[in-house]
Steps between C-alpha positions, in 0.01 A plus 500: 500500500640751265552874545550749224550870554372798288494869531145652510505870553684573822457147628666171455250212449599152606291262289479181694387174324444168668438394855657722769594211718817373675834660574609533145215726393542690822868543428437635152252765629738597783803542280297710244347727755823548703692598172221740407491649850885547497480688166253740651185378316208688652206290372499119433185322380479124530259377226343180637261444217673180395563373850249209571606434855698628795635305799644620837849554347345708223287697729803571724698607196229754408513626864867528499495670152259758640735552810797531271347770282369686804855493650640649181245772485293331235176317469380163382163461337328185402312493164265266322461257796292200440185436711677210676790726591276781596296271733842387661592866561161579649499187726857580625397868560784610281259710287573781754862474414520455126374754240311276247380613160289336222773574234848610458387820336295591811784426738742709313249788453446559874724733698729325735415564876769632735653217684414489878717360776636155423444361852125418424605303196766305699256422779233396245721266316624311813155473665324418176734233365426282796126531440534460127707185556236351720228594253676345207569179692137458573387570152 
C-alpha cells in the first residue's frame, strides 16, 4: 500500500492506494495520522477510492487513526470508499463511528463536528475489535 498526502482546503487528504492489509499498511497509516495529529491538523480525510480490500489489521488501523485524531482534537473522515469496504463497515457496525463521504470534495466541504468524550470511542474499539476479528475469521 502507498500513501500520498496533499493539502485540500483546510484538510490534509491521505490518498491510499493498494490493499489495506497487514502490519506494514497499518503502520504507514498510524505514523501519518500521528504526525498530523501532533502538528495540530484539525481535519484529515482518508481517500479510500483506490483501496480494493481491507483486513483486520487495516480496519484496526482506521479505528486507531480515528481515535488518534479525536485525542488531538481533530477528526478523521473516510472518502470514496468502495462498495466492498462500505459493506465491511456496515457489517461491523462501524458506520456509526466513521464519517463516510462519496468524494474527497464532499468530505472537506462539511463542517467538522465538535469532538465528544473519548471514552465511548475507546470502549467501542476494544469491544468491536473482538467481534470484527471473529467476523473476518468466519468470512
